[in-house]
N, C-alpha and C positions, 0 to 999 in steps of 0.2 A: 218322686221324691215331693209330690204335693202330701200336706197331712201330715208329715210325721210327727210333727212337733207339736201340734194342736188339732184342732176342729175347726171347721167351718161357724158350726155354733159358738162356739167363745169367742171368736170374733166379732160375730154380727151382736153379740152380748157386750163385747169391750166397745162395742160401737154406739152403744145405748138403743133405749128404743124409738127415737127418731130417725135411725137410719135409713135413707132412702129404698124404698122395698125393691126398685129396679134394679139396682146393683146386687141388694143381697138375696136374691135370686139368681144371681149368674152363676151358674157352679162354675164355670170357665173365666170367669175376670175372677172369682176366688182363687182359684185352684192358682191359678198364675201369678197372684200376689203373694199365695204360700208359698211358691216355689220361690220369688224373690225375699219374702222375707226371713225361711230358711239360711238361703245362700247368703242373703246377709247379717245373719247371729252366727255362720262359719268362719266368713270373712273378716268380719268384725274381733271375734275372738282367737281365732287362729287357730280353730280347732273343729273339726268336721262333724258335728254333733247327730247329722244324718244317719251318716253310716253306723255312728255308732252309738246310736240309739238303746239298742237292744243292752248295752254294757253300763248304760245310765243311772244309778241307784232309784228306785220307786219314791224314796222322799225326797227326788232333785228333779223328778221331771215334770215337777208342774212349773220350776224356775221358765225351764225351754218352752213351756207352753205358752204360758204367762206371755214373753217378749214377742214371740211368735204372733200371740192371737193380737195385742197391743199394737202390731206393726201393722197387721191388717186392717185392724177401727182404725188406725190414721188413715188408710188409703180407703175406707169406706165412707171415713166423715169427710173426707176431702173431695171424692165423687161428686156430691152434692150437699152442701147446708143448709138448703132449701128446709126439709121438716125441720131442724129443729127449731128451740122457740125463738131463739134469735142466732145471729152470728154471734153474739158472746159466749153465750152459752155451747155452740160448736166449739168457740176459739178455746175455751177454759175446760173441753175433754180433751181438747189434742194436747192442751197445755199438762195435764194430768198423766193423760198415756204418754207423752215424751219424757217427764221425769220419770215414772216408771219401768219404763223402756232403757234409761240410762242409767239407772240403780239395779237392774238386772245385768245388763250387758257388763257393767264395771266389777260386778261379782264374777260372772263368766269368764273375763278374761283374764281373771287372777290363776293363777297357776297352781296356787293351794288348792284352791275351790277347785278346780279342776279335776284335780289327783283324790281328789274325797268323791267327786258327782260317778267317776268312771273306775 
């Protein structure tokens, strides 16, 4: 299931340039977090986007990739905030990611949106 909706590089980029180098180098941890994010997206939206990914229109795959990458980025930032210029910077990044995730999940939960996407 790992990395169906997004890539590790997209998640690392969403976490910003000060993300902890140890965790971004851990393929096993990032893959575990990818599985978690993909499962959470499916659970929150009550639709199996991973299994049905091939049927999602090309124009809509970016939404799924964005929400998955942002979920993983939150876990990367939460892992260790020491590399960021301040705790406030890390918290602001988390807040922006949270808002973006909430907006995307709201759209993905909408049955009318799901019908157009697949």
